N, C-alpha and C positions, 0 to 999 in steps of 0.2 A: 244400243239400238235394239229395237224389237219390232213386232208386226205393226205397231202404230206408226212407225217411220216408213213413209211411202214415197217412192220416186216415180216420176212420169217421163215418158218419151213418146213421141208420136211420129207417124208417117202420114201421107195423104189419106191412107185407107184405115189405119188402126191407131188406137191409143194403147200404149203398153204401160202397165202398172206393176211395179216391183215392190213388194212388202219386204222389209228387212228381217223377216222371221215368220214363223208359223204361229197363229193364235192357238192357244191350248183348247179352246172350245170349237175349233174348226170354222168359226164365223168371222169373216173379215168385213169391217165397215170402212168404206172409202168416203169420207165426209165431203171431199171436194167434188164428188159426182152426185150430190144430192139433187133431188127432183126439181127444186126451185132455184138452183144456183144460176144467177144471171150470167155467169161467165162460161157455163157449159150448157148450151141449149139443145144439143143434139140428143136424139133418142138413142138409147143403147139397145142394140138388137141382139147381140150375143157376146158371151164372155167365155174364153177358153183359157185353161191353165196349160201353158206350154209343156209339152211332154206328157200330157194327160188327156185332155179333151174338154168338152163343153161342161160348164158348171151351172148350177141353179143360182139365180140372182133375183133380187127385187130392188127396184129403185124407189126410195122413199124420201121424205123431206129431211130425214136424218142423214141419209147417204145411200150409196150403193151397197147393199148387203149381199155378200158372196159366201156361198157354202163351199168350203174347201174339203178335199178328201183328206184322209189320214196321211201325214207326211211320211215319205219313204226315205228321206235324207235331210241333211241340214242346209241344202241349197235354197236360197231365197225363192219363194214362189213368184213367177212372172205371169201376169194375166194379159191376154190380148183381147182388147175390147173393140168390137165392130161398131162403128158409128155411122 
């Protein structure tokens, strides 16, 4: 498994995304959250890395592009997405 393997959980308020590793170039693409995805029509307002803070993102037709910080450990990054 690596950063391309992604798991999802959700509550009424948030969508949680766990990547099973850190990308070497610090850019994570979540294809399931692409701009034109008919199964995810909500607007993404903020993305936070748990234990870190708010991240820069851009939602495109390719997916949600997330700029991650330099990893400080080997724990899988977990994103909290406000929808």
